[in-house]
N, CA, C and O of each residue as an XYZ file, in Angstrom:
432
protein
N      57.112    -45.294    -11.697
C      56.243    -44.908    -13.409
C      54.943    -44.487    -12.510
O      54.658    -45.104    -11.483
N      54.189    -43.384    -12.991
C      52.919    -43.014    -13.178
C      52.634    -43.106    -14.997
O      53.424    -42.903    -15.919
N      50.917    -43.564    -15.014
C      50.815    -42.577    -16.447
C      49.358    -42.298    -15.656
O      48.839    -42.545    -14.567
N      48.992    -41.518    -17.112
C      47.930    -41.151    -17.357
C      47.189    -41.326    -18.023
O      47.387    -40.754    -19.095
N      46.257    -41.921    -17.968
C      45.399    -42.233    -19.477
C      44.115    -41.515    -19.270
O      43.518    -41.142    -18.261
N      43.768    -41.403    -21.155
C      42.808    -40.866    -21.791
C      42.058    -41.397    -22.748
O      42.665    -41.705    -23.774
N      40.839    -41.608    -22.711
C      40.451    -42.173    -23.987
C      39.638    -41.030    -24.694
O      38.753    -40.382    -24.135
N      39.920    -40.916    -25.584
C      39.456    -39.548    -26.544
C      38.177    -40.220    -27.131
O      37.247    -39.426    -27.279
N      37.979    -41.229    -27.419
C      36.317    -41.826    -27.781
C      36.058    -42.312    -27.078
O      37.018    -42.900    -26.581
N      34.449    -42.631    -26.218
C      33.886    -44.107    -25.986
C      32.530    -43.686    -26.103
O      32.168    -42.516    -25.972
N      31.696    -44.769    -26.379
C      30.569    -44.461    -26.997
C      29.511    -45.351    -26.074
O      28.847    -46.353    -26.339
N      29.671    -44.412    -24.670
C      28.770    -44.802    -23.347
C      27.245    -43.671    -23.339
O      27.107    -42.527    -23.772
N      26.075    -44.806    -22.497
C      24.859    -43.675    -22.595
C      24.907    -43.081    -21.252
O      25.674    -43.209    -20.298
N      24.319    -42.697    -21.377
C      23.636    -41.714    -20.213
C      23.196    -42.395    -19.613
O      22.113    -42.955    -19.784
N      24.778    -42.635    -17.797
C      24.919    -43.029    -16.684
C      25.901    -44.675    -16.527
O      26.421    -45.363    -15.649
N      25.686    -44.670    -18.103
C      27.433    -45.522    -17.642
C      28.959    -45.293    -17.784
O      29.436    -44.722    -18.766
N      29.408    -45.579    -17.162
C      30.674    -45.222    -16.204
C      31.694    -46.391    -17.253
O      31.594    -47.574    -17.577
N      32.703    -45.226    -17.528
C      34.477    -46.106    -18.172
C      35.658    -47.132    -17.070
O      36.118    -46.592    -16.064
N      35.832    -47.812    -17.229
C      36.644    -48.421    -16.592
C      38.255    -49.026    -17.208
O      38.484    -49.498    -18.322
N      38.925    -48.881    -16.408
C      40.145    -49.646    -17.799
C      40.897    -50.365    -16.297
O      41.238    -49.941    -15.193
N      40.908    -51.989    -17.188
C      41.751    -53.089    -16.813
C      42.550    -53.268    -17.261
O      42.965    -52.887    -18.355
N      43.248    -54.334    -16.004
C      45.155    -54.310    -17.641
C      45.382    -55.601    -16.138
O      44.718    -55.950    -15.163
N      46.892    -55.981    -16.826
C      47.591    -56.631    -16.486
C      48.567    -56.153    -15.325
O      48.944    -56.991    -14.505
N      48.678    -55.805    -15.300
C      49.428    -54.493    -14.303
C      48.773    -53.794    -12.969
O      48.265    -52.680    -12.839
N      49.016    -55.106    -11.807
C      48.727    -54.624    -10.238
C      48.205    -53.054     -9.926
O      47.245    -52.792     -9.203
N      48.911    -52.221    -10.516
C      47.546    -50.955    -10.369
C      46.442    -51.128    -10.640
O      45.488    -50.972     -9.878
N      46.398    -51.576    -12.088
C      45.091    -52.132    -13.264
C      44.229    -53.389    -12.935
O      43.506    -54.086    -13.646
N      44.556    -53.441    -11.603
C      42.915    -54.620    -11.512
C      44.223    -55.808    -11.710
O      44.157    -56.273    -10.572
N      44.956    -56.324    -12.144
C      45.332    -57.652    -12.730
C      44.226    -58.129    -13.469
O      43.803    -59.246    -13.170
N      43.450    -57.235    -14.749
C      42.559    -58.427    -14.953
C      41.200    -58.544    -13.706
O      40.285    -59.335    -13.933
N      41.191    -57.864    -12.677
C      40.038    -58.055    -12.299
C      39.003    -56.896    -12.065
O      39.283    -55.800    -11.578
N      37.909    -57.260    -12.438
C      37.496    -55.598    -12.546
C      36.271    -54.861    -11.489
O      35.725    -53.758    -11.498
N      36.168    -55.963    -10.682
C      36.211    -55.087     -9.038
C      37.585    -54.040     -8.696
O      37.596    -53.407     -7.641
N      38.532    -53.948     -9.521
C      39.524    -53.593     -9.392
C      40.039    -52.299    -10.547
O      40.941    -51.471    -10.675
N      39.517    -52.500    -10.841
C      39.546    -51.379    -12.550
C      39.581    -49.800    -12.187
O      38.995    -49.230    -11.267
N      40.351    -49.312    -13.076
C      40.434    -47.992    -12.420
C      39.238    -47.100    -13.406
O      39.082    -46.977    -14.621
N      38.585    -46.626    -12.313
C      37.886    -45.668    -12.773
C      38.482    -44.596    -13.611
O      39.603    -44.131    -13.405
N      37.469    -44.122    -14.822
C      37.384    -42.330    -15.931
C      36.636    -42.091    -15.732
O      35.624    -42.687    -15.366
N      37.053    -40.399    -16.037
C      36.261    -39.689    -15.993
C      35.969    -38.589    -16.531
O      36.914    -37.842    -16.784
N      34.517    -38.122    -16.892
C      34.079    -37.301    -18.655
C      33.256    -36.001    -17.757
O      32.574    -36.236    -16.760
N      33.382    -35.189    -18.090
C      32.215    -34.257    -18.079
C      31.775    -33.415    -19.594
O      31.991    -33.738    -20.762
N      31.239    -32.499    -19.146
C      30.299    -31.583    -20.761
C      31.272    -31.125    -21.294
O      31.706    -31.455    -22.397
N      31.790    -30.176    -20.433
C      32.960    -30.335    -22.181
C      34.131    -31.294    -22.223
O      34.858    -30.587    -22.920
N      34.628    -32.040    -22.066
C      35.481    -33.500    -21.986
C      34.663    -34.117    -22.918
O      34.693    -33.988    -24.142
N      33.923    -34.804    -22.228
C      32.599    -35.676    -23.117
C      32.563    -35.855    -24.643
O      31.508    -35.442    -25.125
N      33.513    -36.407    -25.611
C      33.038    -38.041    -25.429
C      34.091    -38.509    -24.934
O      34.091    -39.686    -24.570
N      35.363    -37.629    -24.782
C      36.890    -38.101    -23.638
C      36.897    -38.881    -22.424
O      36.111    -39.814    -22.586
N      37.205    -38.905    -21.766
C      37.445    -39.739    -20.300
C      38.856    -39.442    -19.741
O      39.777    -39.194    -20.520
N      38.960    -39.456    -18.981
C      40.642    -39.669    -18.875
C      40.565    -40.552    -16.624
O      39.651    -40.618    -15.803
N      41.863    -40.938    -16.601
C      41.758    -41.737    -15.653
C      41.622    -40.871    -13.976
O      42.420    -39.940    -13.866
N      41.052    -41.024    -13.209
C      40.393    -40.945    -11.866
C      41.539    -40.006    -11.197
O      41.464    -38.937    -10.591
N      42.993    -41.118    -11.671
C      44.112    -41.204    -10.788
C      45.214    -41.693    -11.399
O      44.979    -42.804    -11.874
N      46.582    -41.232    -11.627
C      47.936    -41.798    -12.602
C      47.981    -43.525    -11.371
O      48.060    -43.881    -10.195
N      47.821    -44.198    -13.224
C      48.001    -46.012    -13.013
C      49.404    -45.544    -12.428
O      49.743    -44.461    -12.903
N      50.345    -46.108    -11.477
C      51.493    -46.449    -10.955
C      52.146    -47.696    -11.653
O      51.409    -48.643    -11.377
N      53.147    -48.112    -12.398
C      53.626    -48.760    -12.738
C      54.892    -49.266    -12.471
O      55.912    -49.161    -13.151
N      54.667    -49.985    -11.109
C      55.753    -50.708    -10.200
C      56.560    -50.708    -10.615
O      57.339    -49.757    -10.539
N      56.918    -52.373    -11.631
C      58.794    -52.547    -12.159
C      59.216    -52.489    -13.687
O      58.820    -51.603    -14.444
N      59.580    -52.936    -13.850
C      60.778    -52.776    -15.349
C      59.488    -53.650    -16.402
O      58.981    -53.341    -17.480
N      59.254    -55.099    -15.279
C      59.003    -55.771    -16.252
C      57.347    -55.136    -16.655
O      57.113    -55.353    -17.844
N      56.309    -54.498    -16.015
C      55.562    -54.197    -15.730
C      55.351    -52.787    -16.709
O      54.287    -52.424    -17.209
N      56.662    -52.122    -16.824
C      56.190    -51.367    -17.908
C      56.799    -51.858    -19.434
O      56.341    -51.494    -20.517
N      57.433    -52.365    -19.317
C      57.642    -52.880    -20.842
C      56.662    -54.262    -21.120
O      57.140    -54.720    -22.158
N      55.880    -54.877    -20.834
C      54.658    -55.441    -21.623
C      52.781    -54.846    -20.716
O      51.798    -55.375    -20.198
N      53.203    -53.748    -20.982
C      51.665    -53.459    -20.322
C      49.892    -53.402    -20.933
O      49.009    -52.809    -21.551
N      50.064    -53.857    -20.623
C      48.261    -54.641    -21.438
C      47.257    -54.707    -20.606
O      47.180    -55.255    -19.507
N      46.163    -53.848    -21.472
C      44.945    -53.380    -21.425
C      44.132    -53.144    -21.763
O      44.236    -52.460    -22.781
N      42.745    -53.422    -21.327
C      41.765    -52.625    -21.649
C      40.510    -51.675    -21.150
O      40.569    -51.267    -19.990
N      39.639    -51.388    -21.773
C      38.359    -50.235    -21.937
C      36.799    -51.259    -21.054
O      36.087    -52.012    -21.719
N      36.675    -51.120    -20.158
C      34.848    -51.612    -20.172
C      33.936    -50.784    -19.579
O      34.309    -50.315    -18.504
N      32.975    -50.503    -19.919
C      31.663    -49.916    -20.186
C      30.701    -50.573    -18.995
O      30.645    -51.733    -18.587
N      30.179    -49.725    -18.711
C      29.036    -50.360    -17.376
C      28.414    -49.555    -16.717
O      28.873    -48.430    -16.519
N      26.883    -50.060    -16.087
C      26.146    -48.942    -14.996
C      26.926    -49.489    -13.606
O      27.281    -50.648    -13.388
N      27.098    -48.247    -12.676
C      27.306    -49.062    -11.605
C      26.400    -49.010    -10.260
O      25.873    -48.021     -9.750
N      26.374    -50.235     -9.875
C      25.100    -49.595     -8.733
C      25.611    -49.331     -7.169
O      26.062    -50.124     -6.343
N      25.315    -47.652     -7.082
C      26.608    -47.450     -5.939
C      26.052    -47.214     -4.133
O      26.534    -46.760     -3.095
N      24.047    -48.193     -4.846
C      24.289    -48.320     -3.188
C      24.556    -49.805     -2.597
O      24.322    -50.317     -1.502
N      25.165    -50.287     -3.827
C      25.398    -51.197     -3.018
C      26.845    -52.062     -3.770
O      26.978    -53.093     -4.429
N      27.692    -51.087     -3.290
C      28.986    -51.064     -3.051
C      29.729    -50.688     -4.696
O      30.882    -50.942     -5.045
N      29.056    -50.273     -5.193
C      29.385    -49.723     -6.121
C      29.784    -51.090     -7.244
O      30.941    -51.115     -7.663
N      28.741    -52.278     -7.737
C      28.745    -52.845     -7.853
C      28.738    -52.574     -9.193
O      27.851    -51.795     -9.543
N      29.676    -53.107    -10.288
C      29.723    -53.149    -11.573
C      28.476    -53.904    -12.346
O      28.404    -55.065    -11.944
N      27.301    -53.543    -13.505
C      26.348    -54.558    -13.666
C      26.381    -54.108    -15.216
O      26.935    -53.010    -15.243
N      26.010    -54.513    -16.526
C      25.911    -55.289    -18.262
C      27.282    -54.149    -18.206
O      27.426    -52.950    -18.441
N      28.284    -55.445    -17.692
C      29.669    -54.893    -18.365
C      30.384    -55.362    -19.230
O      31.096    -56.359    -19.107
N      30.178    -54.248    -20.795
C      31.297    -54.727    -21.804
C      32.190    -54.218    -21.802
O      32.358    -53.109    -21.294
N      33.235    -55.046    -22.513
C      34.602    -55.519    -22.622
C      34.413    -54.635    -24.008
O      33.437    -54.406    -24.723
N      36.269    -54.116    -24.067
C      36.524    -53.916    -25.159
C      37.011    -54.794    -26.040
O      38.097    -55.354    -25.885
N      35.965    -55.043    -27.386
C      36.898    -55.658    -28.019
C      37.986    -55.314    -29.413
O      38.350    -54.303    -30.015
N      38.258    -56.907    -29.505
C      39.425    -56.993    -30.269
C      40.586    -57.324    -29.052
O      40.267    -57.672    -27.915
N      42.175    -57.124    -29.578
C      43.200    -57.494    -28.532
C      43.512    -56.392    -27.693
O      43.336    -55.187    -27.871
N      43.952    -56.955    -26.850
C      44.878    -56.184    -25.559
C      45.437    -55.127    -26.243
O      46.419    -55.319    -26.959
N      44.885    -53.906    -26.104
C      46.266    -53.333    -25.729
C      47.493    -52.891    -25.447
O      47.604    -52.699    -24.236
N      48.669    -52.596    -26.180
C      49.763    -53.035    -24.830
C      50.619    -51.554    -25.137
O      50.518    -50.733    -26.049
N      51.406    -51.622    -24.061
C      51.556    -49.911    -23.982
C      52.666    -50.414    -23.304
O      52.603    -50.849    -22.154
N      54.363    -50.339    -24.431
C      55.554    -50.054    -23.677
C      56.377    -49.283    -23.983
O      57.018    -48.777    -24.904
N      56.099    -49.341    -22.422
C      56.746    -47.846    -21.967
C      58.519    -47.735    -21.884
O      59.091    -46.657    -21.723
N      58.971    -48.567    -21.975
C      60.421    -48.434    -22.006
C      61.493    -48.036    -20.926
O      61.517    -48.552    -19.808
N      62.232    -47.233    -21.284
C      62.606    -46.325    -20.658
C      62.756    -45.351    -20.972
O      63.762    -44.718    -21.292
N      61.129    -44.989    -20.873
C      60.569    -44.103    -20.415
C      60.001    -43.412    -18.380
O      59.489    -44.078    -17.480
N      60.242    -42.519    -18.383
C      60.528    -42.321    -16.516
C      59.569    -40.822    -16.394
O      59.112    -40.093    -17.274
N      59.506    -40.748    -14.879
C      59.123    -39.039    -14.294
C      57.341    -39.690    -14.621
O      56.872    -40.687    -14.071
N      56.622    -38.823    -15.622
C      55.118    -39.654    -15.980
C      54.926    -39.450    -17.196
O      55.371    -38.441    -17.742
N      54.459    -40.065    -17.628
C      53.741    -40.439    -19.074
C      52.289    -40.481    -19.070
O      51.659    -41.142    -18.244
N      51.501    -39.458    -20.407
C      50.223    -39.805    -20.629
C      49.695    -40.858    -22.120
O      49.598    -40.177    -23.141
N      49.542    -41.566    -22.208
C      48.561    -41.814    -22.977
C      47.481    -42.103    -23.214
O      46.675    -42.847    -22.655
N      47.428    -41.151    -24.569
C      46.214    -40.786    -24.910
C      45.946    -42.232    -26.232
O      46.834    -42.713    -26.936
N      44.404    -42.650    -26.219
C      43.955    -43.776    -27.170
C      42.545    -42.320    -28.477
O      41.913    -42.768    -29.433
């Protein structure tokens, strides 16, 4: 199953980037260095969308997908190192895909 994420509002400053991290393998298993990059442009901003679909590889993952957004600056000269990372506050977001199949778009 593939999931496309869209964040409808991100309070970002010039030069900051938004990433998605969570408990699934394709969300980096909570490792910010393996997080999924989101992108925006002048027409979309302040919305951000995942640069690739997130693959949910098992029914267990689909039943309890937890995730958060994080905002940071990225040092592209030194291996895309994330700096000044701000994790989304509050409880983890939870997405239960249950019996959904094929493609699903999640909008926050």
